[in-house]
C-alpha positions as CSV (number, residue, x, y, z in Angstrom):
1,M,-14.0,-2.4,1.2
2,L,-14.6,-2.6,5.0
3,A,-13.0,-6.0,5.3
4,S,-9.9,-4.8,3.4
5,L,-9.7,-1.6,5.5
6,L,-10.0,-3.5,8.8
7,L,-7.4,-6.1,7.6
8,T,-5.0,-3.4,6.5
9,L,-5.4,-1.5,9.8
10,A,-4.9,-4.6,11.9
11,S,-1.9,-5.7,10.0
12,A,-0.4,-2.2,10.2
13,A,-0.9,-2.2,14.0
14,L,0.8,-5.6,14.1
15,V,3.8,-4.4,12.0
16,I,4.1,-1.2,14.1
17,L,4.0,-3.1,17.4
18,A,5.9,-6.3,16.5
19,G,8.2,-4.9,13.9
20,P,11.0,-3.4,16.0
21,P,11.7,-6.4,18.2
22,V,11.8,-8.7,15.3
23,Y,13.8,-6.3,13.2
24,R,16.4,-5.9,15.9
25,L,17.0,-9.6,15.9
26,L,18.2,-9.3,12.3
27,S,19.8,-5.9,12.2
28,L,21.7,-3.6,14.6
29,S,19.9,-0.5,13.5
30,G,16.2,0.4,14.1
31,P,13.5,-0.4,11.6
32,E,12.7,1.9,8.7
33,N,9.3,3.1,7.7
34,K,9.5,0.9,4.6
35,L,8.7,-2.1,6.9
36,L,5.2,-0.8,7.0
37,L,4.7,-1.8,3.4
38,L,4.3,-5.4,4.7
39,A,1.0,-4.3,6.2
40,F,-0.6,-4.0,2.7
41,L,0.1,-7.6,1.8
42,P,-3.0,-9.1,3.5
43,G,-5.2,-6.6,1.6
44,V,-3.7,-7.7,-1.7
45,L,-4.2,-11.3,-0.8
46,L,-7.9,-10.6,0.1
47,M,-8.4,-8.8,-3.2
48,R,-7.0,-11.8,-5.1
49,W,-9.2,-14.2,-3.1
50,Y,-12.3,-12.1,-3.9
51,M,-11.5,-11.8,-7.6
52,R,-10.1,-15.2,-8.5
53,K,-11.7,-17.7,-6.1
54,L,-15.0,-16.2,-5.3
55,R,-15.6,-14.2,-8.5
56,F,-16.8,-11.2,-6.5
57,D,-15.5,-8.6,-8.9
58,K,-17.0,-5.6,-7.2
59,A,-15.8,-6.6,-3.8
60,G,-12.4,-7.2,-5.2
61,M,-12.3,-3.7,-6.7
62,G,-13.3,-2.3,-3.4
63,A,-10.4,-4.1,-1.7
64,L,-8.1,-3.0,-4.5
65,L,-9.2,0.6,-4.0
66,I,-8.4,0.5,-0.3
67,V,-4.9,-1.0,-1.0
68,F,-4.0,1.6,-3.6
69,V,-5.2,4.5,-1.5
70,S,-3.3,3.3,1.5
71,I,-0.1,2.8,-0.5
72,I,-0.4,6.3,-2.0
73,L,-1.0,7.7,1.5
74,F,2.0,5.9,2.8
75,F,4.3,7.4,0.1
76,V,2.8,10.9,0.4
77,L,2.6,11.2,4.2
78,I,5.0,8.8,5.8
79,E,7.9,8.0,3.4
80,G,8.8,11.6,2.6
81,G,9.1,12.6,6.3
82,E,12.1,12.4,8.6
83,F,10.3,10.8,11.5
84,S,9.8,7.2,12.4
85,I,6.4,5.7,12.9
86,Y,7.7,3.1,15.3
87,I,7.2,3.9,19.0
88,F,9.9,1.5,20.3
């Protein structure tokens, strides 16, 4: 669970800090909060690696729990609001 949590937090920080400059290269408007959903992808890949390659089912379930809770928190706290999480 700790590995998935740290990986999700690190990738979320990377998306928040590097997302706006990259997004502005592709679009004229600013990034939306939905771009943060890319931060959950490494946690999903870690969960798949635990469950398929290593056969660590309990560790995979912990990683899956962290991913599901963070996605639910995203939709409850961030997506419904009218503010942007991007500081740039």
